[in-house]
N, C-alpha and C positions, 0 to 999 in steps of 0.2 A: 300419094293419096290426095284426093281432092275432096274438100268438104261439100256436103250436100245440104240444101235447105228445102224442106218441103213446105208448100203453102196449100191451104184449103180455103176455098171461097165461102163467104158467108153473106147473106143478104143484109143490107144496111139496117133493117129493123131488128134483125137478130143481134147485130153488133150493139145497137142502142140498148137492147134488153140486157145484154151481158153487163154493160157498164152500169145500168140502173140497178141491177141486182147487187153489184159490187159497191154501191153507194157513190157512184161517180156521175158526172154530168158532162155531156158533149158540148163544148163551147164553139167548136168550128169543125167543119167537114169540107175537105177540098178534094175534088176529083183529080187523080194523077195517072201516070202511066208506069208506075213502079213495077207493076206485075206484068207488064208487056202490053202491046197494043191490042192483043186478042182478049184482054180482060178489061172490065170496068172496075177500077180500083179507087179507093179513097184514102186520104190521110186524115186522121182524127186528132183533134186537140181536146184533151179531157182534163177535168179538175175533180178532185175529191170533194164531195159535198161536206159542208161544215155541220158538225153535230148540233142539234137543237138544244139550246140551254133551258 
């Protein structure tokens, strides 16, 4: 038996909105080819926003 991983594309602005709603901030976004050459894909570096005191 071989494991399967399903991937679903999202537009970068949708990814940014998900992180924003979760209280996180994108600090870096790098285009990569992890999803294959037929996809435009990105690797995100994200930090959790500090609570306001």
